[in-house]
C-alpha positions in Angstrom: -40.2 0.7 -35.4 -43.2 -0.9 -36.8 -44.9 -1.2 -33.4 -45.1 2.5 -33.0 -48.0 3.8 -34.9 -48.7 7.5 -34.2 -46.2 10.4 -33.7 -47.4 10.7 -30.1 -46.2 7.1 -29.5 -42.8 7.9 -30.9 -42.4 11.0 -28.7 -43.4 9.0 -25.6 -41.0 6.2 -26.6 -38.1 8.7 -27.1 -38.8 10.3 -23.8 -38.9 7.0 -22.1 -35.5 6.0 -23.6 -34.0 9.3 -22.6 -35.5 9.1 -19.1 -34.2 5.5 -18.7 -30.7 6.3 -19.9 -30.6 9.4 -17.6 -31.7 7.3 -14.6 -29.1 4.6 -15.3 -26.3 7.1 -15.8 -27.4 9.0 -12.6 -27.4 5.8 -10.6 -24.1 4.7 -11.9 -22.6 8.1 -11.3 -23.8 8.3 -7.7 -22.5 4.7 -7.0 -19.1 5.7 -8.4 -19.0 8.9 -6.3 -20.0 7.1 -3.2 -17.3 4.5 -3.7 -14.7 7.1 -4.3 -15.7 9.0 -1.2 -15.6 5.9 0.9 -12.1 5.0 -0.4 -10.9 8.5 0.5 -12.4 8.4 4.0 -10.9 5.0 4.6 -7.5 6.6 4.7 -8.5 8.4 7.9 -9.6 5.3 9.8 -7.1 3.5 12.1 -6.8 0.7 9.6 -6.2 3.2 6.8 -3.6 5.1 8.7 -1.8 1.8 9.5 -1.8 0.8 5.8 -0.4 4.2 4.9 2.3 4.0 7.6 3.3 0.5 6.4 3.5 1.6 2.8 5.6 4.6 3.7 7.9 2.5 5.9 8.5 0.0 3.1 9.2 2.8 0.7 11.7 4.3 3.2 13.3 0.9 3.6 13.7 0.5 -0.2 15.1 4.0 -0.4 17.6 3.3 2.3 18.7 0.1 0.7 19.2 1.9 -2.6 21.2 4.6 -1.0 23.5 2.1 0.9 24.0 0.1 -2.3 24.9 3.3 -4.3 27.2 4.5 -1.5 29.0 1.1 -1.5 29.3 1.2 -5.3 30.8 4.7 -5.2 33.2 3.8 -2.4 34.4 0.8 -4.4 34.8 3.0 -7.5 36.8 5.5 -5.4 39.0 2.8 -3.9 39.8 1.4 -7.3 40.5 4.8 -8.6 42.9 5.5 -5.7 44.6 2.2 -6.3 45.0 2.9 -9.9 46.5 6.3 -9.1 48.9 4.7 -6.6 50.2 2.1 -9.1 50.8 4.7 -11.8 52.6 7.2 -9.6 54.5 4.8 -7.4 
């Protein structure tokens, strides 16, 4: 750092760098926290509640479809097993 002549200039420059980096990180941190809080609070607005309800309804629909498909598969397996038992015993 050729433009810094005295040791006082270096101290001031270092403090300025540290102050600037602290200010930037503080501003970025507060922006991030504000955004996170707004996202969390959005869940409790009517629109947020509606979105949550839609997501849960779709998940329940997927779960029901999966359960029905599995039940049909098990029923088919059971029927084929019964038929196989009937042909071997009868």
